[in-house]
C-alpha positions in Angstrom: 62.6 129.1 84.9 65.7 130.5 83.6 68.0 128.6 86.2 66.0 125.2 84.9 66.6 125.7 81.4 70.1 126.5 82.4 70.8 123.4 84.1 68.9 121.0 82.0 72.0 120.6 79.5 74.9 120.5 82.1 77.7 120.1 79.5 77.6 120.5 75.6 78.6 117.4 73.5 82.4 116.3 73.5 81.6 113.3 71.3 81.5 113.1 67.6 84.3 114.9 65.7 85.7 116.4 68.4 86.7 112.8 69.6 88.9 112.4 66.9 90.9 115.3 67.6 91.1 114.7 71.4 92.0 111.3 70.8 95.9 111.6 70.5 96.6 114.4 72.9 94.3 111.8 75.6 96.9 109.1 74.6 99.8 111.4 74.8 98.5 111.6 78.0 98.1 108.3 79.0 101.7 107.6 78.0 103.1 110.5 80.0 101.5 109.7 83.0 102.0 106.0 82.9 105.8 105.7 81.8 107.6 103.1 84.4 111.4 104.1 83.1 111.1 107.7 83.3 109.4 110.2 85.9 106.8 112.1 84.5 107.2 115.7 84.3 104.4 117.6 86.4 104.5 120.7 84.4 104.1 118.5 80.9 101.4 116.6 83.0 99.4 120.3 82.7 100.5 121.2 79.5 98.8 118.4 78.3 96.1 118.5 80.5 95.2 122.9 79.6 95.4 121.4 76.1 92.4 118.4 76.4 90.2 121.4 78.3 90.7 123.9 75.6 89.5 121.9 72.9 86.6 120.5 75.7 83.1 122.2 76.5 83.7 123.6 79.9 81.5 120.8 82.5 78.5 122.7 84.1 78.3 121.2 87.7 74.7 120.5 88.9 74.4 122.8 91.4 75.8 125.7 89.4 73.9 128.8 89.9 71.4 127.1 92.2 70.7 127.7 96.1 72.3 125.1 97.0 70.3 125.4 100.7 67.2 125.1 98.9 68.1 122.2 96.8 69.1 120.4 99.9 65.7 121.0 101.5 64.2 119.8 98.5 66.5 116.6 98.7 65.3 116.3 102.3 61.7 116.4 101.2 61.9 114.0 98.6 63.7 111.6 100.5 61.1 111.8 103.4 58.3 111.6 100.4 59.9 108.6 97.9 62.1 106.6 100.0 59.9 107.2 103.7 63.1 108.6 105.3 63.2 109.6 109.0 64.9 113.1 108.6 65.4 115.3 111.5 67.1 118.2 110.1 66.9 120.9 108.0 69.6 122.9 105.8 70.4 126.1 106.2 73.2 128.8 105.0 77.0 128.8 107.2 78.5 131.7 107.9 81.3 130.9 104.7 78.4 130.5 102.5 77.8 126.8 101.9 75.5 124.6 104.0 74.9 123.2 107.1 72.5 121.1 109.0 70.6 121.8 112.0 68.2 119.3 114.2 64.9 120.5 113.7 63.1 118.7 116.8 65.2 117.3 120.3 66.5 114.0 119.9 67.6 112.0 122.6 71.0 110.1 123.1 69.5 106.7 121.6 67.3 108.3 118.7 68.4 108.8 115.5 69.3 111.8 113.5 68.1 110.7 110.6 68.0 106.9 108.4 68.9 107.2 104.8 68.8 103.4 103.2 71.6 102.3 100.9 69.7 102.0 97.6 69.2 106.4 97.9 73.0 106.8 98.1 75.6 106.5 95.0 77.8 103.3 95.9 80.2 100.9 93.9 77.2 98.6 93.2 76.6 98.6 89.7 73.2 98.8 88.4 72.2 96.2 85.6 72.4 98.4 82.6 76.0 100.4 83.9 78.3 97.4 82.0 80.9 99.6 80.9 81.3 100.0 85.0 82.2 96.3 84.8 84.4 96.9 82.7 85.9 99.0 84.7 85.9 96.6 87.6 87.7 94.0 85.3 90.4 96.8 84.1 94.2 95.7 85.2 94.4 99.2 86.4 91.2 100.4 87.6 89.8 97.2 88.7 90.8 97.8 92.4 90.3 101.9 92.6 87.1 101.7 94.0 87.0 105.5 94.3 87.5 106.1 90.5 84.6 103.4 90.3 82.9 106.0 92.9 83.3 108.7 90.3 82.3 107.1 87.5 79.2 106.3 88.8 78.5 109.4 90.2 79.1 111.1 86.8 76.6 108.8 85.1 74.1 110.1 87.3 74.8 113.4 86.7 74.8 113.2 83.0 71.6 111.0 83.1 70.1 114.3 84.4 66.5 114.5 85.6 66.3 110.7 84.2 68.2 109.8 87.0 66.9 109.0 90.5 69.5 110.9 92.6 68.8 113.8 90.7 67.9 116.1 94.0 70.7 114.6 95.2 73.3 115.7 92.8 72.1 119.3 92.6 73.4 119.5 96.3 76.8 118.8 95.5 79.3 121.9 95.5 80.3 123.5 92.0 83.7 124.1 92.9 85.2 121.8 95.5 88.9 123.0 96.1 91.3 120.0 96.9 94.6 120.0 95.3 93.3 118.9 92.1 91.6 121.6 91.4 94.3 123.7 92.0 96.4 125.9 89.0 100.0 124.8 88.6 101.4 128.1 90.0 99.9 127.1 93.3 101.2 123.4 93.2 104.7 124.0 92.0 105.5 126.1 95.3 104.8 123.1 97.0 108.1 121.2 95.6 110.6 121.1 98.4 107.9 120.7 101.0 107.0 117.5 102.6 103.6 117.8 101.0 105.1 117.4 97.8 105.7 113.6 97.7 102.0 112.9 98.4 100.4 115.5 95.9 102.3 115.1 92.8 101.9 111.4 92.7 98.2 112.2 93.4 97.8 114.7 90.8 99.9 112.6 88.3 97.2 109.3 88.9 94.4 111.7 88.5 95.2 112.4 84.8 96.0 109.2 84.1 93.3 107.6 85.0 91.3 110.0 83.1 93.0 109.0 80.1 92.1 105.8 80.4 88.6 105.9 81.1 88.1 108.2 78.4 89.5 105.4 75.9 87.3 103.1 77.5 84.1 105.0 77.4 85.2 106.0 73.9 85.3 102.8 72.7 82.6 101.4 74.6 79.1 100.2 72.0 76.9 100.4 75.0 74.2 102.7 73.8 73.0 103.6 77.3 76.1 105.5 78.3 75.7 108.2 75.3 75.0 110.9 78.1 78.4 109.5 80.0 80.6 109.5 76.8 79.3 112.2 75.4 80.0 114.7 78.5 83.1 112.6 80.1 85.8 116.3 80.0 88.7 116.2 81.9 87.1 119.3 84.1 83.8 116.6 84.7 86.3 113.5 86.0 88.1 116.3 88.1 85.1 117.6 90.0 84.0 114.1 90.4 87.0 112.9 92.1 86.9 115.8 94.4 83.3 115.0 95.4 84.4 111.5 96.3 87.7 112.8 97.9 85.3 115.2 100.0 82.5 113.2 101.0 83.0 109.6 100.3 81.9 106.8 103.5 83.4 103.3 103.2 81.9 100.0 104.2 83.7 96.5 103.9 81.1 93.8 102.3 78.2 96.0 101.2 77.8 94.0 98.2 79.7 90.9 99.7 83.2 91.6 97.7 86.5 91.7 99.3 87.0 94.9 98.9 85.3 97.4 101.0 82.5 99.6 99.2 82.1 103.3 99.0 78.8 105.4 99.2 78.1 109.1 98.8 75.4 109.2 101.5 72.8 112.1 101.0 71.8 114.8 103.4 74.2 113.2 105.9 76.9 114.7 103.6 75.9 118.3 104.4 77.1 117.7 107.9 79.7 120.2 108.5 83.5 118.9 110.1 84.2 119.4 114.3 86.6 117.9 116.1 84.4 117.8 119.0 81.4 116.7 116.7 77.7 116.2 117.8 76.6 113.4 115.9 78.3 110.0 114.4 77.6 107.5 111.7 76.1 104.5 112.3 75.0 101.6 110.2 71.5 99.9 110.9 69.3 97.5 109.5 70.4 94.3 108.0 73.4 93.3 106.6 72.4 92.9 103.1 72.3 95.4 100.7 68.9 96.1 99.8 68.3 96.5 103.9 71.0 98.6 104.8 70.6 102.3 106.3 73.2 104.6 107.2 72.1 106.6 110.2 73.3 110.4 112.3 73.1 109.3 115.9 74.1 111.8 118.6 77.9 111.4 120.1 77.4 112.0 123.5 74.4 113.4 125.3 70.9 114.8 124.1 70.7 117.2 121.4 68.3 120.5 121.2 66.4 121.1 118.4 68.5 124.0 116.3 71.9 122.2 117.4 74.1 122.2 114.3 75.0 118.4 113.5 79.0 118.1 112.6 80.8 114.7 112.2 84.9 114.5 112.9 86.2 113.9 109.2 88.9 111.3 109.3 92.0 114.2 108.4 93.9 115.0 111.4 96.7 117.0 110.1 97.1 119.7 107.8 98.3 117.9 104.7 95.5 115.7 104.8 93.0 118.4 105.1 94.8 120.1 102.3 94.8 116.9 100.1 91.4 115.2 100.6 89.3 117.7 101.5 90.2 121.5 100.0 90.2 123.6 103.5 92.0 123.3 106.4 90.8 124.3 109.7 92.5 127.5 111.8 93.1 124.8 114.9 94.1 121.3 114.5 95.0 119.3 117.7 98.2 117.6 117.7 98.7 119.2 114.1 101.6 116.9 112.3 103.6 117.2 109.2 105.9 114.4 107.5 109.2 113.9 107.5 110.5 111.3 104.8 114.2 109.5 105.7 116.1 107.5 103.3 118.7 104.6 104.5 121.7 105.2 103.0 123.3 103.2 100.2 126.2 101.4 101.8 124.9 98.3 103.9 121.2 99.3 102.5 120.1 95.7 102.5 120.3 94.3 106.3 119.4 97.8 107.4 116.3 97.5 105.2 115.4 93.8 106.8 115.9 94.9 109.9 113.2 97.8 109.8 110.9 95.0 107.7 111.3 93.0 110.9 110.3 96.0 113.8 108.4 97.2 110.9 109.2 100.7 110.5 108.7 102.4 107.1 109.2 106.1 105.9 107.5 108.8 106.1 106.7 109.5 110.0 104.4 112.3 111.7 106.5 114.7 113.6 105.3 118.0 115.2 104.8 119.5 118.7 105.4 116.9 121.2 105.3 114.0 118.7 108.4 112.4 117.9 107.5 108.9 117.3 109.5 106.1 118.9 109.4 104.5 115.0 111.0 108.0 114.0 113.6 107.5 116.5 114.5 103.9 115.8 114.6 104.3 112.0 117.3 106.7 112.7 118.8 104.5 114.9 119.0 101.8 112.4 120.4 104.4 110.1 123.4 105.1 112.3 124.0 101.3 113.4 126.7 99.1 112.9 126.7 96.2 111.0 128.0 94.3 114.0 125.2 95.9 116.3 122.6 94.9 114.0 123.2 91.6 113.8 123.0 91.3 117.8 119.9 93.3 117.4 119.1 90.3 115.2 120.1 87.9 117.5 117.7 89.4 120.2 114.8 89.6 118.4 114.5 86.0 118.0 113.9 85.8 121.8 113.3 88.9 123.4 109.4 90.6 123.8 110.7 94.0 123.1 113.9 94.8 121.4 116.4 97.9 122.5 117.5 99.9 120.0 119.2 102.5 121.6 123.4 103.6 120.4 124.6 103.4 123.8 127.2 106.1 123.5 126.6 107.2 120.0 122.8 107.8 121.3 123.7 111.2 120.8 123.9 111.3 117.0 120.0 110.0 116.6 118.4 114.0 117.5 121.7 115.4 116.3 120.6 114.4 112.8 117.1 114.8 113.8 117.6 118.5 114.4 119.7 119.0 111.5 117.4 117.3 109.0 114.5 119.6 110.4 116.6 122.9 110.2 116.5 121.7 106.1 113.1 121.3 106.2 112.7 124.4 107.7 114.7 126.0 105.1 113.1 124.2 102.4 109.7 125.2 103.2 110.7 128.9 103.7 112.3 128.4 100.0 108.8 127.6 99.3 106.9 130.2 100.7 108.7 133.0 98.8 107.1 131.5 95.7 103.6 130.7 97.1 100.4 133.4 95.7 99.5 134.9 99.1 95.9 134.1 100.7 96.5 130.9 99.0 95.2 127.7 100.7 99.1 126.5 99.7 100.2 129.2 101.9 98.5 128.6 105.3 99.4 124.5 104.2 102.9 125.5 104.2 102.8 128.0 107.0 101.1 125.0 109.2 104.7 122.9 108.0 106.9 125.1 109.0 105.2 125.5 112.9 105.2 121.9 113.2 108.8 121.6 112.2 109.9 124.4 114.7 107.7 122.8 117.5 109.1 120.2 116.9 112.8 120.8 116.9 111.9 122.9 120.1 111.1 119.5 122.0 113.7 117.7 121.0 115.8 119.8 122.6 113.9 119.9 125.3 114.6 116.1 125.4 118.3 116.1 125.1 118.9 119.1 127.4 
């Protein structure tokens, strides 16, 4: 009874008089994160965010103080009973204290492990009463951000509590996802100077900008049905929802017959842990209409035996992507790589840009052990190319099926330049590591980045020896 009472009220009200106090800070946060003539200062963004969170009540996630394994198995029973779902799996604890799925009965290669109907998922398809989310769709800033819409849909269901048809599902979601959105400022700042910073900083600024805009939109909405969402829409709640979407979303094109992909959060299926050599894959079954669509798991390679763990290969393929979007980094990542960002010299940049657009080639580039892309090499060639040689290459591109951008006698400049740049990147990473907290995910990321740059340097030397 104690646990249920604690979860019946997910968050204290953030409305009323508090809204009048908060609104000036919210507007300042929006101005700070959306000014076009001045790059936002990440430390100022965090300062304003801290002031806002201190004036808001703490968000209590639905699974707080719950046994998520028990909640997951209750969800499975609920889906079998209410949605007539076919689910050949059960939840149990994994070695890290999380949740994993295991097969309950043998499954042949041509059979499905589970079928989840689309109406059991939280999606970017609005329910009729969710008119404030229709306003989000037509907003010039947020209209194309289906991930933001999904986060808002998720929070709507969370704050509806037992009145939500997804009540059993939201109780299975982790209470403390650990993507970069959850990181403290002291964990984030050491990333400055690393290749990941060019992705981290814009993402963090964008999340705060989205919240500030959404807060004002929801606060001004007259729709009575959104009182729970309006009163509970704190910054900590939005950050949690963003991370749930980051780590668990799946996309399918045209589910609601829009040009943009729709995003879905799929109950039970999202309990599958990651493995590069996964045991199951996601399939789409049923007709292409929203009401008839089912999202399924099928064995990937061969028949599965009872007790087999159900694992999926997540979309990230390198350390930085796992860090940014999933909040963990596997110990072993096949063909791990880091990003190397290069800029063109200011002198003669116009014709260089034109040549790169024709190819097309665009920075940044992934680089790692035995992984130096042709695009990266060609970018450096264009960087060092004379305008006279470029004109010849332009003419070749009009008739030739493939174009050789090599620099002839000056080709050695390409790899000399790349090795120098990698030495600089390694030096930058070393400085970042000195400031990084011990045992932090940021430190593991930077250590992997240093390894990637070092192994790329070693590989390049073997090529030119």
